[in-house]
N, C-alpha and C positions, 0 to 999 in steps of 0.2 A: 869566280866568274859566273855570271848568270847564263841560263840556257839560251836566251836571246842573243847574248854576246857571242857565245860559242857558235851558234848557228850563223851569225853574221860573218865571223872569221872564216868558217868553212865555206860559206857561199862565195866570199871574195876569192878564196883559193880555187874554187870551182871555175869562176870566171877567168881567172888568170891562166889556169891550165888549159881551159877551153880555147882561149885566144891563141896561146902558144901552139897548141895542136893545129888550130886552123891555119896559122901562118905556115907551119911545116907541111900540112897536107896540100895547101895551095901551091907550094913550090914543088912538092914531090909529084903531084898528079898533073901539074902544068895544064890545067883546064883552060881552053880558049876563052871561056866567059870571064875568067879572072886574070887573063894575061895582062891586060892594061891596068896599071896601078890606080889611076883615077876612077876607072870604071869599077874596079874591084872595091875601092873605098865606098863608092856610092851604093853598090849592092849591099855591102856590109852594114852601112848606116841604115839602109832601108830594112834590113833584117832585124837590126836592133830596135828601131822604132816600131816596126810591126809586132815584134815579140813583146815589147813593153805594153803596147795597147791591147794586144791579144790576151796577155796574162791578166790584165785588169778586167777586161770584158768577160773573160772566162770565170773570174772570181764572182763577178756580179751575177752571172748565170747560175753558178754553183750555190751561192749562199746569198740570195737577194735580200732576205729579211735582215741579216746582219749588215750587209753592205750599205743598205739604204735606211738603217735604223734611225740615224740622226739627220736624215735629209731635211733641208738642203745644206747641211754642214758638209762642205766639200772635202774637209780633211779626213773624215771617216771613209769617204769613197776611195781614198788613196791607199787604204789598208788592204792587205791580202793580194794574192796572185796565184795563178795556176800554170803548171808546166805545159799541159796540153794546150791551153789557150795561147801560151807564148809560142809554141811550135807552129800552130796554125796561123797565128798572126804574123810570125816571121816568114812563113811560107808565102802568105799573101803579099807581104811587103817586098820580098825578093821578086816575085813574079810581076808585080806592078812596076817595079823599078827596071827590070829587064825589058819589059814591054816599052817603057818610056825611052830607054836607051837603044832600043832596036836590037837587043841581044836575044838570039834564038837558041844558043847552046845552053846546056845545063850547068849549073854551078853547085848543085846539091852535094856531090860526092865529097867536096872539101869540108862540108859541114857535118857529115855523118859521125865520124869518129870523135871530133871535139864535143858534139852534143852528147853522145853516149857516155863518154868519160866524165864530162862536166856535170851531167845530171847525176851520175853515180856518186861523184864526190859530194855534190850538194845534198844528196839523200843521207849521207853520213851526218851532216849538220842537222837535218830534219830528225833523225833518230836520236841524236844527243839532246835536242831541244825538248823532247818528250811531249807532254800534253799541250804545251804552249803552241806547238806547230800545227796541230790538228791533221797530221798525216798518218796517224796510227790506225790500226785496224780494229775490227769488232772484238769483243771478248771471246776468248777461246780456252778450251781445256787441254789443248795440245801441249806437250812438254816444253816446247820452245816459246810459249807465250811469254811476253815481256810486260812487267809492271812498270808503267811509265810515271808512276807517282800517286795513283789514286787507289792502289791496292787491288786492281783488276788486271789479270793477265790478258794481254791483247795480242792479236796478230802483229808481228813486227813487219808491216807491209813495206816499210822503207828498206829493210834488209832484203826482202823478196825482190824489190825493184833493183837493188844494187846487183844481186846475183844475176837477174835476168839481163840487165844491160851489159854486164861483162861477158856473159855467155853469148849475147847477140853480137857484140863487137868481134868476138872470136869467130863466130859463125860467118859473119859478113866478110871478114878478112880471108877466111878459108875458102869461101865460095866465090871470091872476086873474079876468078877466071871464067865463071859461067855467065857473068853479066854481059849483055850484048849492047847496052846503050849507056851513054853518059847519064849519070843521075840515078842509076839503078841502086847503088849502095844506099843513097839517101831514101829512095822509095821503099826499099826493104826495111830500113830502120823505121820509117814513119808508119808503115803498115803494121809491122810487128809491135811497135811500142803502143800504137793506138789500140790494137787488139788486146794487148796485155792489160792496158789500163781499163778497157771496157770490162774485162773479166775481173781483175783484181779489185776494182772499186765496188764490186758487189759485197765484199767483206770489209768495207769501210763505212763508218757512219755517214749517212746522207743528210746534209742540212735541210734539203728540200727535195722531195720526190716528184719527178715529172712523169705524167702518164701512168702513175701508180707503180712504176718499175725503175726508172732510170734517174741517176743524179744528173746535174747540169754538166759535169765533166764527161759523163758517159754519152750524153747527147752530142757533145763536141767530138768525141771519139767516133761516133757513128757518122757524123758529118764528114770527118776527115777520111774515114774508110770509104764512104760513098764517092768522095773525090778521086780516090785511087782505085776505084772498082775495075777500071779497064786494065790496070797494070797487074792486078792480083793473079789472074789466070796465067798471063804470060810469064811472070816472074816465077810462079810455082812450077811451071813446065820447064823453064830454063834451068832452075836450080836442081830439079829432079833429074833432068838429062845430064847435067854437069857432074852428078855423083855417080853415074854409071861407069 
């Protein structure tokens, strides 16, 4: 079985598990924003469409030279995607749909756990795909460096991300009692994940460097963190107080 086929199978599994977890979380949390079935379906569709568009736009920003190499051949533009772009695109899609529906309550908490587990499973496929997936890290002399097929030990950044996401899921569940607003689980996930990607992507190859420092994905991370700037101090204070 080819690495691409393995990655595809694992990615399908990630989507399946993510959807099942979302359905479970929606029922368990009983969020008002998702109480109506039709309204919940429209918000879910908006999240999927926004994520698909965001994933594609994020890839174009991350690696424009490759994305537009055969322009105007539109088929080449359909290749590649980014998780950070998908998360931000999904966020925009949900917020726009809720505004159109007149929904003021938060729906994010139902998405937090499914996203963390789904992304973690997907990263297993990225790791197994090796060099073809372009998610590996820079060369390293550390003992846990992984040779993905070119004879060069590299940071297994996919494994770093899996460990981070599982630890984050545990931490969010453990600190749930400290959250004072609906949507805080999702906000904590987004802030933590965007900050993680901002840092970890410094040890990944950058297809194109922006402003002499950042990759396109890191610019998206900064944009997302800027969006959540008002929540950061509040959440940090609440979580700190909740551990006393």
